[in-house]
Each structure stands twice: as structure tokens, then as C-alpha cells.
C-alpha positions as CSV (number, residue, x, y, z in Angstrom):
1,X,-185.5,175.0,124.0
2,X,-183.3,173.1,126.5
3,X,-179.9,174.5,127.6
4,X,-178.1,171.5,125.9
5,X,-179.7,172.3,122.5
6,X,-179.1,176.0,122.9
7,X,-175.4,175.4,123.8
8,X,-175.0,173.1,120.8
9,X,-176.6,175.7,118.5
10,X,-174.3,178.4,119.8
11,X,-171.1,176.3,119.5
12,X,-169.1,176.9,116.4
13,X,-169.2,174.5,113.5
14,X,-166.3,172.7,111.9
15,X,-165.3,175.6,109.6
16,X,-165.7,178.3,112.3
17,X,-163.6,176.1,114.7
18,X,-160.8,175.8,112.1
19,X,-160.7,179.6,111.8
20,X,-160.7,180.0,115.6
21,X,-157.8,177.5,115.8
22,X,-155.8,179.5,113.3
23,X,-156.5,182.7,115.3
24,X,-155.7,181.2,118.7
25,X,-152.7,178.9,117.8
26,X,-151.5,180.6,114.6
27,X,-150.8,178.9,111.3
28,X,-149.8,175.2,111.6
29,X,-146.9,176.0,109.2
30,X,-145.2,178.0,111.9
31,X,-144.6,174.7,113.8
32,X,-142.9,171.4,113.2
33,X,-145.1,168.4,112.3
34,X,-145.9,166.4,115.5
35,X,-145.4,163.1,113.7
36,X,-142.1,163.6,111.9
37,X,-140.7,167.1,112.6
38,X,-141.0,168.3,109.0
39,X,-142.8,171.6,108.4
40,X,-146.4,171.2,109.4
41,X,-149.2,172.4,107.0
42,X,-152.4,171.5,108.7
43,X,-153.9,171.4,112.2
44,X,-155.2,167.9,112.9
45,X,-157.7,167.0,115.6
46,X,-156.2,164.3,117.8
47,X,-159.5,162.4,118.5
48,X,-159.3,162.6,122.3
49,X,-162.1,165.0,123.2
50,X,-164.9,163.4,125.2
51,X,-167.2,166.2,123.9
52,X,-166.2,165.5,120.2
53,X,-168.4,167.0,117.6
54,X,-169.1,165.8,114.0
55,X,-169.8,168.2,111.1
56,X,-173.2,167.0,109.7
57,X,-172.4,168.2,106.2
58,X,-168.9,166.7,105.9
59,X,-168.7,164.0,108.5
60,X,-165.5,165.5,109.9
61,X,-164.8,164.9,113.6
62,X,-163.7,168.0,115.5
63,X,-163.3,169.6,118.9
64,X,-164.1,173.0,120.3
65,X,-160.8,172.7,122.4
66,X,-157.9,174.2,120.5
67,X,-155.5,172.2,122.6
68,X,-156.8,169.0,121.0
69,X,-155.2,169.7,117.7
70,X,-151.6,168.9,116.5
71,X,-149.6,170.4,113.7
72,X,-149.1,167.8,111.0
73,X,-147.5,167.7,107.5
74,X,-149.8,166.4,104.7
75,X,-148.2,162.9,104.8
76,X,-148.7,162.5,108.5
77,X,-152.2,164.0,108.3
78,X,-153.1,161.5,105.6
79,X,-151.9,158.6,107.7
80,X,-153.7,160.0,110.8
81,X,-157.0,160.4,108.8
82,X,-156.6,156.9,107.3
83,X,-156.1,155.4,110.8
84,X,-159.4,157.2,112.0
85,X,-159.9,157.0,115.7
86,X,-156.4,156.1,116.6
87,X,-155.2,159.5,115.3
88,X,-151.6,160.7,114.9
89,X,-148.7,159.0,116.7
90,X,-148.9,159.7,120.5
91,X,-145.3,160.8,120.9
92,X,-145.6,161.2,124.7
93,X,-146.8,157.6,125.0
94,X,-144.2,156.4,122.7
95,X,-141.5,158.2,124.6
96,X,-142.8,156.8,127.9
97,X,-142.8,153.2,126.5
98,X,-139.4,153.6,125.0
99,X,-137.9,155.0,128.2
100,X,-139.5,152.0,130.0
101,X,-137.6,149.7,127.8
102,X,-139.9,148.9,124.9
103,X,-138.4,148.5,121.4
104,X,-139.4,150.8,118.6
105,X,-140.9,147.7,116.8
106,X,-143.0,146.9,119.9
107,X,-144.1,150.6,120.2
108,X,-145.0,150.7,116.5
109,X,-147.2,147.6,116.9
110,X,-149.0,149.2,119.9
111,X,-149.5,152.6,118.3
112,X,-150.3,151.4,114.8
113,X,-147.2,153.0,113.2
114,X,-144.0,152.0,111.6
115,X,-140.8,151.5,113.6
116,X,-139.1,154.2,111.6
117,X,-141.9,156.7,112.2
118,X,-141.6,155.9,116.0
119,X,-137.8,156.6,115.9
120,X,-138.2,159.7,113.9
121,X,-140.8,161.1,116.3
122,X,-138.7,160.1,119.3
123,X,-135.6,161.8,117.9
124,X,-137.6,164.9,117.0
125,X,-138.8,165.2,120.6
126,X,-135.3,164.8,122.1
127,X,-135.5,161.2,123.3
128,X,-132.0,159.5,123.3
129,X,-132.2,156.5,121.1
130,X,-130.5,153.3,122.4
131,X,-127.9,151.6,120.2
132,X,-129.2,148.5,118.4
133,X,-128.4,145.4,120.4
134,X,-128.4,141.8,119.4
135,X,-130.3,139.5,121.7
136,X,-128.1,136.6,122.8
137,X,-130.7,134.7,124.8
138,X,-132.4,133.1,121.7
């Protein structure tokens, strides 16, 4: 048996990884939702692991790295799951874009989210929101 096959066989499956995640990071409900700052209910894989695994029985994608999971409420988890590979809102990227001058509408288009979800996430993460301004150069 090759080392790669042996390592894959020894790696925890989807359910075991969920249990490990709860042990290592605690219950998701102990943290605010990474998407909207409400109470989280689920740990959600962020889709960024280059060594991503897929549960053969359920088809769920998962990672062996507990750091690649975000706490989400059910609503944000549903949206993240529906978006598939794009995953939950990348708040760090949204904050960087906003600080660089992008509008919430522009960020929402890039990150496949609504402008109000972008603003909620930015506020929840302590980003100062600019006042609305009317463009006069049109």
C-alpha cells in the first residue's frame, strides 16, 4: 500500500472531522456568525483548502484543517451552501476592498452577496462605514 493511500485511509472522514472540530474549536454557538454577526449554529467549511476532501457517501466537501471552518447561522450557512465553491462572505477581502474605496454594491457584485449583507458584515467586524454620498459627476 502506498503512503498516499495509507495516509488517506488514516485521515478522519466527514463525521469524525465534525466531531474533532467541535472538540478543538468548541461549539459554533459560542461565537457570532461570520456572515452577519447573529448567533452561529454551525461550523461551515470555507472551501479554501488545497487538500480538500469529499465525503463519498454524502458528497460533502470538507477539510482536515479546523482553521478552514467559520461559524455561521443557519441562514448564512444555507446561502453559503447554495453558492457552492464561492463559500461564505470573505469579510477580510470585503474590508480590504471597502477601505480601498470600493462601494458596498461593487463589493457585493464581486463577492456574490447583497450590498446589505456586505454592510452588515463590515459593521460586525468593526469597519467604519462611509456616509452615503451622491455622485455629482454624472
